[in-house]
CHARMM internal coordinates of N, CA and C (Angstrom, degrees):
IC EDIT
DIST 1 N 1 CA 1.4371
DIST 1 CA 1 C 1.5198
ANGL 1 N 1 CA 1 C 110.86
DIST 1 C 2 N 1.3200
ANGL 1 CA 1 C 2 N 118.31
DIHE 1 N 1 CA 1 C 2 N -32.99
DIST 2 N 2 CA 1.4571
ANGL 1 C 2 N 2 CA 119.03
DIHE 1 CA 1 C 2 N 2 CA 179.81
DIST 2 CA 2 C 1.5238
ANGL 2 N 2 CA 2 C 110.67
DIHE 1 C 2 N 2 CA 2 C -66.17
DIST 2 C 3 N 1.3316
ANGL 2 CA 2 C 3 N 117.67
DIHE 2 N 2 CA 2 C 3 N -34.02
DIST 3 N 3 CA 1.4614
ANGL 2 C 3 N 3 CA 120.17
DIHE 2 CA 2 C 3 N 3 CA 176.15
DIST 3 CA 3 C 1.5175
ANGL 3 N 3 CA 3 C 110.16
DIHE 2 C 3 N 3 CA 3 C -64.68
DIST 3 C 4 N 1.3172
ANGL 3 CA 3 C 4 N 117.07
DIHE 3 N 3 CA 3 C 4 N -43.94
DIST 4 N 4 CA 1.4656
ANGL 3 C 4 N 4 CA 120.95
DIHE 3 CA 3 C 4 N 4 CA 178.77
DIST 4 CA 4 C 1.5232
ANGL 4 N 4 CA 4 C 110.39
DIHE 3 C 4 N 4 CA 4 C -61.15
DIST 4 C 5 N 1.3012
ANGL 4 CA 4 C 5 N 117.02
DIHE 4 N 4 CA 4 C 5 N -44.41
DIST 5 N 5 CA 1.4672
ANGL 4 C 5 N 5 CA 120.00
DIHE 4 CA 4 C 5 N 5 CA 178.10
DIST 5 CA 5 C 1.5264
ANGL 5 N 5 CA 5 C 110.91
DIHE 4 C 5 N 5 CA 5 C -63.76
DIST 5 C 6 N 1.3275
ANGL 5 CA 5 C 6 N 116.79
DIHE 5 N 5 CA 5 C 6 N -39.51
DIST 6 N 6 CA 1.4580
ANGL 5 C 6 N 6 CA 120.96
DIHE 5 CA 5 C 6 N 6 CA 178.26
DIST 6 CA 6 C 1.5221
ANGL 6 N 6 CA 6 C 112.48
DIHE 5 C 6 N 6 CA 6 C -63.33
DIST 6 C 7 N 1.3191
ANGL 6 CA 6 C 7 N 117.34
DIHE 6 N 6 CA 6 C 7 N -26.75
DIST 7 N 7 CA 1.4606
ANGL 6 C 7 N 7 CA 122.08
DIHE 6 CA 6 C 7 N 7 CA 177.11
DIST 7 CA 7 C 1.5268
ANGL 7 N 7 CA 7 C 112.04
DIHE 6 C 7 N 7 CA 7 C -86.45
DIST 7 C 8 N 1.3355
ANGL 7 CA 7 C 8 N 116.12
DIHE 7 N 7 CA 7 C 8 N 0.42
DIST 8 N 8 CA 1.4608
ANGL 7 C 8 N 8 CA 120.27
DIHE 7 CA 7 C 8 N 8 CA 178.07
DIST 8 CA 8 C 1.5148
ANGL 8 N 8 CA 8 C 114.56
DIHE 7 C 8 N 8 CA 8 C 91.54
DIST 8 C 9 N 1.3242
ANGL 8 CA 8 C 9 N 117.25
DIHE 8 N 8 CA 8 C 9 N 9.21
DIST 9 N 9 CA 1.4606
ANGL 8 C 9 N 9 CA 119.88
DIHE 8 CA 8 C 9 N 9 CA 178.08
DIST 9 CA 9 C 1.5215
ANGL 9 N 9 CA 9 C 110.00
DIHE 8 C 9 N 9 CA 9 C -82.40
DIST 9 C 10 N 1.3133
ANGL 9 CA 9 C 10 N 116.17
DIHE 9 N 9 CA 9 C 10 N 142.88
DIST 10 N 10 CA 1.4579
ANGL 9 C 10 N 10 CA 121.20
DIHE 9 CA 9 C 10 N 10 CA 177.68
DIST 10 CA 10 C 1.5287
ANGL 10 N 10 CA 10 C 108.65
DIHE 9 C 10 N 10 CA 10 C -92.84
DIST 10 C 11 N 1.3115
ANGL 10 CA 10 C 11 N 116.48
DIHE 10 N 10 CA 10 C 11 N 128.81
DIST 11 N 11 CA 1.4628
ANGL 10 C 11 N 11 CA 121.94
DIHE 10 CA 10 C 11 N 11 CA 176.88
DIST 11 CA 11 C 1.5233
ANGL 11 N 11 CA 11 C 106.86
DIHE 10 C 11 N 11 CA 11 C -102.95
DIST 11 C 12 N 1.2974
ANGL 11 CA 11 C 12 N 116.16
DIHE 11 N 11 CA 11 C 12 N 113.50
DIST 12 N 12 CA 1.4699
ANGL 11 C 12 N 12 CA 121.43
DIHE 11 CA 11 C 12 N 12 CA -177.69
DIST 12 CA 12 C 1.5261
ANGL 12 N 12 CA 12 C 111.04
DIHE 11 C 12 N 12 CA 12 C -77.91
DIST 12 C 13 N 1.3313
ANGL 12 CA 12 C 13 N 116.98
DIHE 12 N 12 CA 12 C 13 N 145.92
DIST 13 N 13 CA 1.4786
ANGL 12 C 13 N 13 CA 120.67
DIHE 12 CA 12 C 13 N 13 CA -178.95
DIST 13 CA 13 C 1.5245
ANGL 13 N 13 CA 13 C 112.62
DIHE 12 C 13 N 13 CA 13 C -79.58
DIST 13 C 14 N 1.2997
ANGL 13 CA 13 C 14 N 116.88
DIHE 13 N 13 CA 13 C 14 N 71.21
DIST 14 N 14 CA 1.4646
ANGL 13 C 14 N 14 CA 122.99
DIHE 13 CA 13 C 14 N 14 CA 174.35
DIST 14 CA 14 C 1.5095
ANGL 14 N 14 CA 14 C 107.59
DIHE 13 C 14 N 14 CA 14 C -147.32
DIST 14 C 15 N 1.3022
ANGL 14 CA 14 C 15 N 118.45
DIHE 14 N 14 CA 14 C 15 N 172.90
DIST 15 N 15 CA 1.4637
ANGL 14 C 15 N 15 CA 117.93
DIHE 14 CA 14 C 15 N 15 CA -179.73
DIST 15 CA 15 C 1.5329
ANGL 15 N 15 CA 15 C 111.20
DIHE 14 C 15 N 15 CA 15 C -53.79
DIST 15 C 16 N 1.3126
ANGL 15 CA 15 C 16 N 115.52
DIHE 15 N 15 CA 15 C 16 N 128.37
DIST 16 N 16 CA 1.4613
ANGL 15 C 16 N 16 CA 122.42
DIHE 15 CA 15 C 16 N 16 CA -176.78
DIST 16 CA 16 C 1.5195
ANGL 16 N 16 CA 16 C 109.53
DIHE 15 C 16 N 16 CA 16 C -101.92
DIST 16 C 17 N 1.3089
ANGL 16 CA 16 C 17 N 115.67
DIHE 16 N 16 CA 16 C 17 N 134.28
DIST 17 N 17 CA 1.4544
ANGL 16 C 17 N 17 CA 121.33
DIHE 16 CA 16 C 17 N 17 CA 173.71
DIST 17 CA 17 C 1.5261
ANGL 17 N 17 CA 17 C 106.81
DIHE 16 C 17 N 17 CA 17 C -88.49
DIST 17 C 18 N 1.3348
ANGL 17 CA 17 C 18 N 118.43
DIHE 17 N 17 CA 17 C 18 N 103.46
DIST 18 N 18 CA 1.4612
ANGL 17 C 18 N 18 CA 120.64
DIHE 17 CA 17 C 18 N 18 CA -176.17
DIST 18 CA 18 C 1.5292
ANGL 18 N 18 CA 18 C 113.22
DIHE 17 C 18 N 18 CA 18 C -57.67
DIST 18 C 19 N 1.3234
ANGL 18 CA 18 C 19 N 117.33
DIHE 18 N 18 CA 18 C 19 N -37.47
DIST 19 N 19 CA 1.4630
ANGL 18 C 19 N 19 CA 120.16
DIHE 18 CA 18 C 19 N 19 CA -179.16
DIST 19 CA 19 C 1.5247
ANGL 19 N 19 CA 19 C 110.78
DIHE 18 C 19 N 19 CA 19 C -65.60
DIST 19 C 20 N 1.3278
ANGL 19 CA 19 C 20 N 117.51
DIHE 19 N 19 CA 19 C 20 N -36.32
DIST 20 N 20 CA 1.4689
ANGL 19 C 20 N 20 CA 120.41
DIHE 19 CA 19 C 20 N 20 CA 177.94
DIST 20 CA 20 C 1.5261
ANGL 20 N 20 CA 20 C 110.49
DIHE 19 C 20 N 20 CA 20 C -64.81
DIST 20 C 21 N 1.3184
ANGL 20 CA 20 C 21 N 117.07
DIHE 20 N 20 CA 20 C 21 N -42.66
DIST 21 N 21 CA 1.4614
ANGL 20 C 21 N 21 CA 120.59
DIHE 20 CA 20 C 21 N 21 CA 178.63
DIST 21 CA 21 C 1.5279
ANGL 21 N 21 CA 21 C 110.49
DIHE 20 C 21 N 21 CA 21 C -63.41
DIST 21 C 22 N 1.3188
ANGL 21 CA 21 C 22 N 117.83
DIHE 21 N 21 CA 21 C 22 N -44.82
DIST 22 N 22 CA 1.4608
ANGL 21 C 22 N 22 CA 121.31
DIHE 21 CA 21 C 22 N 22 CA 178.84
DIST 22 CA 22 C 1.5277
ANGL 22 N 22 CA 22 C 111.47
DIHE 21 C 22 N 22 CA 22 C -63.09
DIST 22 C 23 N 1.3272
ANGL 22 CA 22 C 23 N 116.63
DIHE 22 N 22 CA 22 C 23 N -36.28
DIST 23 N 23 CA 1.4645
ANGL 22 C 23 N 23 CA 120.39
DIHE 22 CA 22 C 23 N 23 CA 177.56
DIST 23 CA 23 C 1.5198
ANGL 23 N 23 CA 23 C 111.36
DIHE 22 C 23 N 23 CA 23 C -65.14
DIST 23 C 24 N 1.3235
ANGL 23 CA 23 C 24 N 117.41
DIHE 23 N 23 CA 23 C 24 N -43.14
DIST 24 N 24 CA 1.4657
ANGL 23 C 24 N 24 CA 120.64
DIHE 23 CA 23 C 24 N 24 CA 178.19
DIST 24 CA 24 C 1.5176
ANGL 24 N 24 CA 24 C 110.07
DIHE 23 C 24 N 24 CA 24 C -62.44
DIST 24 C 25 N 1.3225
ANGL 24 CA 24 C 25 N 117.10
DIHE 24 N 24 CA 24 C 25 N -46.31
DIST 25 N 25 CA 1.4573
ANGL 24 C 25 N 25 CA 120.03
DIHE 24 CA 24 C 25 N 25 CA 179.68
DIST 25 CA 25 C 1.5258
ANGL 25 N 25 CA 25 C 111.30
DIHE 24 C 25 N 25 CA 25 C -60.89
DIST 25 C 26 N 1.3115
ANGL 25 CA 25 C 26 N 117.08
DIHE 25 N 25 CA 25 C 26 N -40.80
DIST 26 N 26 CA 1.4593
ANGL 25 C 26 N 26 CA 120.64
DIHE 25 CA 25 C 26 N 26 CA -178.36
DIST 26 CA 26 C 1.5102
ANGL 26 N 26 CA 26 C 114.05
DIHE 25 C 26 N 26 CA 26 C -74.75
DIST 26 C 27 N 1.3276
ANGL 26 CA 26 C 27 N 117.46
DIHE 26 N 26 CA 26 C 27 N -45.39
DIST 27 N 27 CA 1.4627
ANGL 26 C 27 N 27 CA 120.70
DIHE 26 CA 26 C 27 N 27 CA -174.65
DIST 27 CA 27 C 1.5295
ANGL 27 N 27 CA 27 C 112.75
DIHE 26 C 27 N 27 CA 27 C -80.76
DIST 27 C 28 N 1.2918
ANGL 27 CA 27 C 28 N 117.39
DIHE 27 N 27 CA 27 C 28 N -42.04
DIST 28 N 28 CA 1.4673
ANGL 27 C 28 N 28 CA 119.67
DIHE 27 CA 27 C 28 N 28 CA -176.55
DIST 28 CA 28 C 1.5243
ANGL 28 N 28 CA 28 C 112.97
DIHE 27 C 28 N 28 CA 28 C -85.82
DIST 28 C 29 N 1.3265
ANGL 28 CA 28 C 29 N 116.60
DIHE 28 N 28 CA 28 C 29 N -36.99
DIST 29 N 29 CA 1.4586
ANGL 28 C 29 N 29 CA 120.47
DIHE 28 CA 28 C 29 N 29 CA -174.23
DIST 29 CA 29 C 1.5222
ANGL 29 N 29 CA 29 C 113.78
DIHE 28 C 29 N 29 CA 29 C -108.78
DIST 29 C 30 N 1.3411
ANGL 29 CA 29 C 30 N 118.29
DIHE 29 N 29 CA 29 C 30 N -1.41
DIST 30 N 30 CA 1.4598
ANGL 29 C 30 N 30 CA 120.92
DIHE 29 CA 29 C 30 N 30 CA 178.98
DIST 30 CA 30 C 1.5159
ANGL 30 N 30 CA 30 C 112.67
DIHE 29 C 30 N 30 CA 30 C 60.97
DIST 30 C 31 N 1.3224
ANGL 30 CA 30 C 31 N 116.78
DIHE 30 N 30 CA 30 C 31 N 31.94
DIST 31 N 31 CA 1.4683
ANGL 30 C 31 N 31 CA 121.42
DIHE 30 CA 30 C 31 N 31 CA -173.40
DIST 31 CA 31 C 1.5229
ANGL 31 N 31 CA 31 C 113.29
DIHE 30 C 31 N 31 CA 31 C -56.91
DIST 31 C 32 N 1.3090
ANGL 31 CA 31 C 32 N 117.88
DIHE 31 N 31 CA 31 C 32 N -35.21
DIST 32 N 32 CA 1.4686
ANGL 31 C 32 N 32 CA 120.55
DIHE 31 CA 31 C 32 N 32 CA -174.95
DIST 32 CA 32 C 1.5154
ANGL 32 N 32 CA 32 C 112.48
DIHE 31 C 32 N 32 CA 32 C -89.94
DIST 32 C 33 N 1.3398
ANGL 32 CA 32 C 33 N 118.35
DIHE 32 N 32 CA 32 C 33 N -12.99
DIST 33 N 33 CA 1.4596
ANGL 32 C 33 N 33 CA 119.66
DIHE 32 CA 32 C 33 N 33 CA -173.75
DIST 33 CA 33 C 1.5293
ANGL 33 N 33 CA 33 C 113.82
DIHE 32 C 33 N 33 CA 33 C -120.93
DIST 33 C 34 N 1.3079
ANGL 33 CA 33 C 34 N 119.07
DIHE 33 N 33 CA 33 C 34 N -32.30
DIST 34 N 34 CA 1.4670
ANGL 33 C 34 N 34 CA 121.00
DIHE 33 CA 33 C 34 N 34 CA -178.52
DIST 34 CA 34 C 1.5159
ANGL 34 N 34 CA 34 C 110.18
DIHE 33 C 34 N 34 CA 34 C -72.35
DIST 34 C 35 N 1.3068
ANGL 34 CA 34 C 35 N 114.87
DIHE 34 N 34 CA 34 C 35 N 128.45
DIST 35 N 35 CA 1.4528
ANGL 34 C 35 N 35 CA 120.36
DIHE 34 CA 34 C 35 N 35 CA 177.64
DIST 35 CA 35 C 1.5161
ANGL 35 N 35 CA 35 C 107.58
DIHE 34 C 35 N 35 CA 35 C -162.33
DIST 35 C 36 N 1.2736
ANGL 35 CA 35 C 36 N 116.52
DIHE 35 N 35 CA 35 C 36 N 160.59
DIST 36 N 36 CA 1.4534
ANGL 35 C 36 N 36 CA 121.53
DIHE 35 CA 35 C 36 N 36 CA 175.85
DIST 36 CA 36 C 1.5188
ANGL 36 N 36 CA 36 C 108.09
DIHE 35 C 36 N 36 CA 36 C -126.86
DIST 36 C 37 N 1.3075
ANGL 36 CA 36 C 37 N 116.25
DIHE 36 N 36 CA 36 C 37 N 158.94
DIST 37 N 37 CA 1.4546
ANGL 36 C 37 N 37 CA 119.68
DIHE 36 CA 36 C 37 N 37 CA 175.46
DIST 37 CA 37 C 1.5288
ANGL 37 N 37 CA 37 C 108.60
DIHE 36 C 37 N 37 CA 37 C -62.54
DIST 37 C 38 N 1.3166
ANGL 37 CA 37 C 38 N 116.08
DIHE 37 N 37 CA 37 C 38 N 137.51
DIST 38 N 38 CA 1.4586
ANGL 37 C 38 N 38 CA 119.96
DIHE 37 CA 37 C 38 N 38 CA -179.38
DIST 38 CA 38 C 1.5209
ANGL 38 N 38 CA 38 C 109.63
DIHE 37 C 38 N 38 CA 38 C -156.02
DIST 38 C 39 N 1.3073
ANGL 38 CA 38 C 39 N 114.53
DIHE 38 N 38 CA 38 C 39 N 157.24
DIST 39 N 39 CA 1.4606
ANGL 38 C 39 N 39 CA 119.14
DIHE 38 CA 38 C 39 N 39 CA 175.23
DIST 39 CA 39 C 1.5217
ANGL 39 N 39 CA 39 C 108.84
DIHE 38 C 39 N 39 CA 39 C -81.73
DIST 39 C 40 N 1.2870
ANGL 39 CA 39 C 40 N 115.58
DIHE 39 N 39 CA 39 C 40 N 154.85
DIST 40 N 40 CA 1.4572
ANGL 39 C 40 N 40 CA 121.04
DIHE 39 CA 39 C 40 N 40 CA 178.20
DIST 40 CA 40 C 1.5275
ANGL 40 N 40 CA 40 C 108.38
DIHE 39 C 40 N 40 CA 40 C -69.95
DIST 40 C 41 N 1.3362
ANGL 40 CA 40 C 41 N 117.66
DIHE 40 N 40 CA 40 C 41 N 117.36
DIST 41 N 41 CA 1.4669
ANGL 40 C 41 N 41 CA 119.30
DIHE 40 CA 40 C 41 N 41 CA -177.20
DIST 41 CA 41 C 1.5267
ANGL 41 N 41 CA 41 C 113.13
DIHE 40 C 41 N 41 CA 41 C -66.60
DIST 41 C 42 N 1.3305
ANGL 41 CA 41 C 42 N 116.68
DIHE 41 N 41 CA 41 C 42 N -15.92
DIST 42 N 42 CA 1.4583
ANGL 41 C 42 N 42 CA 120.09
DIHE 41 CA 41 C 42 N 42 CA -178.39
DIST 42 CA 42 C 1.5232
ANGL 42 N 42 CA 42 C 112.67
DIHE 41 C 42 N 42 CA 42 C -97.14
DIST 42 C 43 N 1.3307
ANGL 42 CA 42 C 43 N 116.63
DIHE 42 N 42 CA 42 C 43 N -12.07
DIST 43 N 43 CA 1.4569
ANGL 42 C 43 N 43 CA 120.90
DIHE 42 CA 42 C 43 N 43 CA 179.24
DIST 43 CA 43 C 1.5131
ANGL 43 N 43 CA 43 C 113.81
DIHE 42 C 43 N 43 CA 43 C 72.97
DIST 43 C 44 N 1.3384
ANGL 43 CA 43 C 44 N 116.81
DIHE 43 N 43 CA 43 C 44 N 21.12
DIST 44 N 44 CA 1.4549
ANGL 43 C 44 N 44 CA 119.86
DIHE 43 CA 43 C 44 N 44 CA 179.54
DIST 44 CA 44 C 1.5146
ANGL 44 N 44 CA 44 C 110.17
DIHE 43 C 44 N 44 CA 44 C -74.50
DIST 44 C 45 N 1.3246
ANGL 44 CA 44 C 45 N 117.84
DIHE 44 N 44 CA 44 C 45 N 143.50
DIST 45 N 45 CA 1.4581
ANGL 44 C 45 N 45 CA 119.21
DIHE 44 CA 44 C 45 N 45 CA 179.35
DIST 45 CA 45 C 1.5369
ANGL 45 N 45 CA 45 C 110.13
DIHE 44 C 45 N 45 CA 45 C -67.27
DIST 45 C 46 N 1.3294
ANGL 45 CA 45 C 46 N 115.80
DIHE 45 N 45 CA 45 C 46 N 143.76
DIST 46 N 46 CA 1.4589
ANGL 45 C 46 N 46 CA 121.19
DIHE 45 CA 45 C 46 N 46 CA 179.46
DIST 46 CA 46 C 1.5181
ANGL 46 N 46 CA 46 C 109.81
DIHE 45 C 46 N 46 CA 46 C -71.66
DIST 46 C 47 N 1.3229
ANGL 46 CA 46 C 47 N 115.43
DIHE 46 N 46 CA 46 C 47 N 148.12
DIST 47 N 47 CA 1.4624
ANGL 46 C 47 N 47 CA 120.74
DIHE 46 CA 46 C 47 N 47 CA 174.52
DIST 47 CA 47 C 1.5258
ANGL 47 N 47 CA 47 C 108.19
DIHE 46 C 47 N 47 CA 47 C -104.56
DIST 47 C 48 N 1.2947
ANGL 47 CA 47 C 48 N 116.86
DIHE 47 N 47 CA 47 C 48 N 168.76
DIST 48 N 48 CA 1.4583
ANGL 47 C 48 N 48 CA 121.26
DIHE 47 CA 47 C 48 N 48 CA -177.91
DIST 48 CA 48 C 1.5143
ANGL 48 N 48 CA 48 C 111.94
DIHE 47 C 48 N 48 CA 48 C -62.15
DIST 48 C 49 N 1.3277
ANGL 48 CA 48 C 49 N 118.80
DIHE 48 N 48 CA 48 C 49 N -28.60
DIST 49 N 49 CA 1.4638
ANGL 48 C 49 N 49 CA 121.82
DIHE 48 CA 48 C 49 N 49 CA -176.12
DIST 49 CA 49 C 1.5258
ANGL 49 N 49 CA 49 C 113.13
DIHE 48 C 49 N 49 CA 49 C -86.64
DIST 49 C 50 N 1.3371
ANGL 49 CA 49 C 50 N 118.76
DIHE 49 N 49 CA 49 C 50 N -3.74
DIST 50 N 50 CA 1.4665
ANGL 49 C 50 N 50 CA 120.65
DIHE 49 CA 49 C 50 N 50 CA -179.52
DIST 50 CA 50 C 1.5226
ANGL 50 N 50 CA 50 C 110.70
DIHE 49 C 50 N 50 CA 50 C -64.47
DIST 50 C 51 N 1.3275
ANGL 50 CA 50 C 51 N 115.35
DIHE 50 N 50 CA 50 C 51 N 142.25
DIST 51 N 51 CA 1.4713
ANGL 50 C 51 N 51 CA 120.42
DIHE 50 CA 50 C 51 N 51 CA -178.82
DIST 51 CA 51 C 1.5211
ANGL 51 N 51 CA 51 C 111.97
DIHE 50 C 51 N 51 CA 51 C -116.67
DIST 51 C 52 N 1.3168
ANGL 51 CA 51 C 52 N 117.76
DIHE 51 N 51 CA 51 C 52 N 16.64
DIST 52 N 52 CA 1.4742
ANGL 51 C 52 N 52 CA 120.57
DIHE 51 CA 51 C 52 N 52 CA -178.32
DIST 52 CA 52 C 1.5065
ANGL 52 N 52 CA 52 C 109.51
DIHE 51 C 52 N 52 CA 52 C -71.91
END
COOR INIT
IC SEED 1 N 1 CA 1 C
IC BUILD
């Protein structure tokens, strides 16, 4: 919900359908797919399975 609020979406105080919120974030905002190349902010060493 904090991500939705950060994107300017209003979360109404009633029962929330979590799947509906996740769908909006994914389909409208590309939440699960949009990304850019970036360095690891924590400086952790990369593992063989990393896809960054």
